[in-house]
VMD Tcl script that draws the C-alpha trace (Angstrom):
set ca {
  {-48.16 61.52 -81.84}
  {-45.33 62.78 -79.42}
  {-42.77 60.69 -77.87}
  {-44.31 60.69 -74.34}
  {-47.65 59.65 -75.68}
  {-46.05 56.88 -77.69}
  {-44.14 55.70 -74.47}
  {-47.51 55.61 -72.57}
  {-49.21 53.82 -75.18}
  {-46.48 51.16 -75.36}
  {-46.62 50.79 -71.40}
  {-50.43 50.51 -71.53}
  {-50.22 47.89 -74.34}
  {-47.62 45.84 -72.23}
  {-50.10 45.60 -69.40}
  {-53.29 44.90 -71.38}
  {-51.58 42.45 -73.66}
  {-50.79 39.94 -70.55}
  {-54.41 38.66 -70.97}
  {-53.89 38.01 -74.61}
  {-53.03 34.36 -75.86}
  {-49.35 34.07 -76.35}
  {-48.08 33.56 -79.72}
  {-45.01 31.84 -81.03}
  {-41.88 32.98 -79.36}
  {-38.33 33.92 -80.39}
  {-35.62 35.57 -78.03}
  {-35.07 39.15 -78.88}
  {-33.59 42.31 -77.47}
  {-30.67 43.12 -75.24}
  {-32.94 42.27 -71.94}
  {-33.53 38.78 -73.27}
  {-37.36 38.74 -73.35}
  {-39.23 36.97 -75.96}
  {-40.72 38.58 -79.10}
  {-41.49 38.37 -82.57}
  {-38.92 39.92 -85.13}
  {-40.32 42.63 -87.27}
  {-39.09 42.28 -90.82}
  {-37.99 45.28 -93.21}
  {-41.36 46.59 -94.94}
  {-43.50 43.84 -93.22}
  {-47.09 43.81 -94.17}
  {-49.46 43.96 -91.03}
  {-46.42 45.24 -88.85}
  {-48.75 45.73 -86.03}
  {-48.86 41.96 -85.51}
  {-45.31 41.23 -84.37}
  {-45.18 44.53 -82.49}
  {-48.31 43.39 -80.51}
  {-46.82 39.96 -79.91}
  {-43.63 41.67 -78.67}
  {-45.64 44.00 -76.30}
  {-47.47 40.82 -75.05}
  {-44.21 39.00 -74.16}
  {-42.93 42.27 -72.55}
  {-45.85 42.21 -70.31}
  {-45.28 38.59 -69.44}
  {-41.57 39.20 -68.57}
  {-42.70 42.12 -66.24}
  {-45.54 40.47 -64.47}
  {-46.41 36.82 -65.37}
  {-45.65 33.95 -62.87}
  {-44.77 30.59 -64.11}
  {-45.80 27.84 -61.57}
  {-43.38 24.65 -62.06}
  {-43.94 21.30 -60.35}
  {-40.32 20.14 -59.45}
  {-41.47 16.46 -58.93}
  {-38.52 15.81 -56.45}
  {-36.12 16.24 -59.67}
  {-33.92 18.79 -61.13}
  {-35.62 21.20 -63.56}
  {-34.47 22.34 -66.94}
  {-35.92 25.61 -68.18}
  {-36.69 25.99 -71.90}
  {-35.19 29.04 -73.72}
  {-38.90 30.22 -74.49}
  {-39.91 29.92 -70.91}
  {-36.80 31.65 -69.68}
  {-37.59 34.85 -71.57}
  {-41.29 35.04 -71.01}
  {-41.90 35.16 -67.31}
  {-41.05 37.57 -64.37}
  {-41.13 34.94 -61.55}
  {-40.66 31.09 -61.38}
  {-42.67 29.72 -58.61}
  {-41.33 26.33 -57.86}
  {-43.71 23.56 -56.11}
  {-43.92 20.11 -55.16}
  {-42.26 18.06 -52.39}
  {-38.68 17.73 -52.51}
  {-36.63 15.08 -50.59}
  {-33.17 16.53 -51.35}
  {-31.65 19.68 -52.51}
  {-32.52 20.20 -56.29}
  {-31.44 22.40 -59.10}
  {-33.37 24.69 -61.12}
  {-31.30 25.10 -64.27}
  {-31.57 28.35 -66.13}
  {-30.44 28.26 -69.82}
  {-27.66 30.50 -70.93}
  {-29.17 33.29 -73.06}
  {-26.11 34.21 -75.30}
  {-27.53 37.26 -77.11}
  {-25.62 40.66 -77.44}
  {-27.37 41.50 -74.27}
  {-27.42 38.47 -72.06}
  {-28.60 39.83 -68.93}
  {-32.03 38.73 -67.64}
  {-33.64 39.76 -64.36}
  {-36.16 37.19 -62.99}
  {-37.19 36.17 -59.31}
  {-37.42 32.32 -58.10}
  {-39.81 31.59 -55.32}
  {-38.95 28.24 -53.35}
  {-42.53 27.12 -52.63}
  {-41.59 23.63 -52.50}
  {-42.05 21.22 -49.49}
  {-39.76 19.38 -47.48}
  {-37.41 21.77 -46.07}
  {-34.69 21.77 -48.83}
  {-32.97 24.71 -50.70}
  {-33.21 25.09 -54.54}
  {-29.92 25.74 -56.62}
  {-30.46 28.02 -59.49}
  {-27.71 27.58 -62.05}
  {-27.06 27.75 -65.72}
  {-24.61 24.52 -65.19}
  {-21.59 26.69 -65.28}
  {-20.43 29.65 -63.30}
  {-22.01 31.22 -60.13}
  {-24.73 29.42 -58.37}
  {-27.42 30.90 -55.98}
  {-29.27 28.78 -53.36}
  {-32.88 29.87 -52.70}
  {-33.74 28.54 -48.97}
  {-37.14 27.14 -48.63}
  {-39.97 29.54 -48.45}
  {-38.05 32.37 -49.82}
  {-38.17 34.43 -53.08}
  {-35.04 36.09 -54.53}
  {-34.73 38.37 -57.36}
  {-31.84 37.05 -59.51}
  {-29.72 37.99 -62.66}
  {-28.24 36.01 -65.33}
  {-25.43 37.27 -67.28}
  {-25.41 34.47 -69.83}
  {-23.36 31.82 -67.68}
  {-23.69 33.06 -63.96}
  {-26.58 33.45 -61.74}
  {-26.14 36.39 -59.21}
  {-28.38 37.47 -56.50}
  {-29.86 40.95 -56.90}
  {-32.38 41.19 -53.97}
  {-33.50 38.78 -51.18}
  {-31.83 36.40 -48.66}
  {-29.16 34.30 -50.56}
  {-28.69 30.82 -49.64}
  {-25.22 29.18 -48.80}
  {-23.93 26.96 -51.38}
  {-20.75 25.71 -49.79}
  {-20.34 21.97 -48.94}
  {-19.47 21.33 -45.27}
  {-16.55 19.35 -44.24}
  {-16.60 15.70 -43.53}
  {-18.40 15.06 -40.39}
  {-16.10 14.40 -37.35}
  {-16.45 12.69 -33.85}
  {-19.42 10.61 -35.75}
  {-18.09 6.97 -35.68}
  {-15.94 5.23 -38.10}
  {-16.29 6.28 -41.65}
  {-19.22 8.87 -41.64}
  {-20.38 10.52 -44.84}
  {-22.01 13.66 -45.83}
  {-25.16 13.46 -48.25}
  {-24.91 14.60 -51.91}
  {-26.14 18.18 -52.36}
  {-25.68 19.17 -48.78}
  {-24.74 22.75 -48.05}
  {-23.88 24.87 -44.83}
  {-27.95 25.44 -44.80}
  {-28.73 21.92 -44.83}
  {-28.62 18.09 -45.92}
  {-28.05 14.72 -44.64}
  {-25.35 12.78 -42.80}
  {-24.69 9.05 -42.40}
  {-23.19 8.15 -39.20}
  {-20.20 5.92 -39.17}
  {-20.15 2.42 -37.42}
  {-19.81 1.91 -33.96}
  {-21.48 3.59 -31.06}
  {-22.27 6.98 -32.18}
  {-24.20 9.53 -29.93}
  {-22.65 12.66 -31.45}
  {-21.56 14.13 -34.70}
  {-19.80 17.56 -35.61}
  {-20.24 19.39 -38.78}
  {-17.98 22.08 -39.71}
  {-19.30 24.77 -42.33}
  {-17.79 25.44 -45.39}
  {-17.92 29.30 -44.95}
  {-18.01 31.29 -41.37}
  {-21.52 32.35 -40.90}
  {-21.88 36.13 -40.33}
  {-24.07 35.21 -37.40}
  {-24.76 32.24 -35.01}
  {-27.11 30.31 -36.99}
  {-30.09 28.53 -35.56}
  {-29.63 24.89 -36.45}
  {-32.12 22.00 -36.12}
  {-31.45 18.13 -36.40}
  {-33.85 15.18 -36.98}
  {-32.84 11.51 -36.94}
  {-34.09 9.00 -39.78}
  {-35.23 5.59 -39.82}
  {-38.37 3.89 -38.85}
  {-38.03 4.56 -35.19}
  {-35.83 7.70 -35.06}
  {-34.15 8.52 -31.66}
  {-34.40 11.78 -30.01}
  {-31.99 14.39 -31.42}
  {-30.85 17.84 -30.55}
  {-28.08 20.34 -31.01}
  {-25.49 20.36 -28.14}
  {-23.29 22.94 -29.66}
  {-23.34 25.67 -32.39}
  {-21.04 28.52 -33.40}
  {-20.42 30.59 -36.67}
  {-17.99 27.76 -37.80}
  {-19.59 24.42 -36.67}
  {-22.35 22.55 -34.66}
  {-22.61 19.38 -32.92}
  {-25.79 17.12 -33.05}
  {-26.27 14.85 -29.99}
  {-28.70 11.73 -29.90}
  {-30.31 10.03 -27.12}
  {-28.83 6.64 -28.28}
  {-26.43 5.40 -30.80}
  {-27.27 6.07 -34.50}
  {-24.29 4.20 -35.86}
  {-24.82 3.64 -39.55}
  {-28.01 5.65 -39.65}
  {-28.58 9.06 -41.25}
  {-29.88 12.29 -39.70}
  {-30.93 15.59 -41.52}
  {-29.76 19.16 -40.41}
  {-31.04 22.42 -41.18}
  {-29.43 25.83 -40.34}
  {-30.54 29.52 -40.66}
}
mol new
graphics top color blue
foreach p $ca { graphics top sphere $p radius 0.5 }
foreach p [lrange $ca 0 end-1] q [lrange $ca 1 end] { graphics top cylinder $p $q radius 0.2 }
display resetview
């Protein structure tokens, strides 16, 4: 058999193997896909070869749908080397993290995509727990790369992970909600009569973002954006929201 025909057979096997049942997995290879190691002079050597081709097919084409359940998700190593796309679903009430394990093999590079199909309007932070983080906005899919410690964008619209500065002109002692970024989050207004709050972005936007704001509480007051630039925005309220919270989103 020629090299070209062997390569064609391998590709065909990878595609057809997607429908096969998945056997036990182990990380293998410089691209960090799963596979079954082949022992020296192993009997029935076609079994681990077929298993590995099955995993290759999964790493190239399969989608793993994961319900976040309004919480951070820690991906297991077997799942981290077995799928091409991770589709995140469920209703989130805050920014959550999708934690991709460090794959410290001789070639720790792993290409994969993350689709943020959650509801609630919050970004998902893709991270290994150390190094660079990528924010995937709601409704977006991004092609990412893990180098073993960092998550890096390859294609798609990267979110902004910087934390805005403390709210100003927003009563006495306002605060920014945990996990808030330049793209969205929550603010608790300070005490007193508060009819406006200004948020300064962590990083200057390359364009003037489109920001929206909504007040919380059982009877939320009317809210709108009174001013916005590449560096900050101001939210205005029909009546005082002193001590109450509001949510913002910028794109």
